[in-house]
Steps between C-alpha positions, in 0.01 A plus 500: 500500500393856424577847625239742639414611143406143411781455246676165526850550640686324220309703240615820670859388440417395143343840430798686644763295312296514179486879540878517551552296183255711300661826616852380415614503860562129444614452140506191282806300604510643852466263794207563729582513872557163665219321678655596833531865396139506379387339824673773702385779266132406510489345847323186380579131531728315262193313370328826403815626325548173310138506386548854368812401305314196365223725367756724327665190353166369373430839340830474313652804670783321683698179473740318726576182682475415869821588681601748230397854416169582335536738207261734321424341166239736352295807570125478559445689172710255297328200661162652416609568141615140466174368644303703247724368224432141604126568503529653153692195381232269640236694307705478182531122542123472549444708185739279303321187617172644371661582166646149471161344564344724234772407252452133576130536420589669170745222409238235579253682272757511221561125527124446480463724193782313328327173575775372727462379856669709763807306624429325831719296729407149616264634768301703250658826608661735249859396438768720646812583310737210553868489442603234259789333669774271402 
C-alpha cells in the first residue's frame, strides 16, 4: 500500500513519528498516541499503524507491550550513536583476535627456540588454559 508519491503508508507514519521524537515533540518516556488515535490521525488501517509501530520498536525508538501504552525509549540520534559504538566494539574485538593470534605465534616460536614442544591437548590442538579443580 502506497500513497500517490510512492511512499509506503506505514513508512509515512514511521517518518512522522521519528521526526516528532527527534524534534522533542515526543520525548523519551512519553507515550506515543494509541493505535486507535494513530489510525484516526493518519486515516490508515490498524494493520498499517501496527506495522509502523513495529518498525519504530525494531529501530529501538519505542518499547511497549500489546494492550498497554508504547513509550519513547530513545531518540534517533542516540540510537545511531549506540549503533556506531557497537560497530566500533566489533572492530576492536576483531583487532584483539588478530593480536591474540600473533601472540600465539610468538609463544610457539619461543617454545621452539627453548627446545620444548608447544603444549597440545589430546587432539593435537594447542591446550587452552584449564582450571585445576578439586
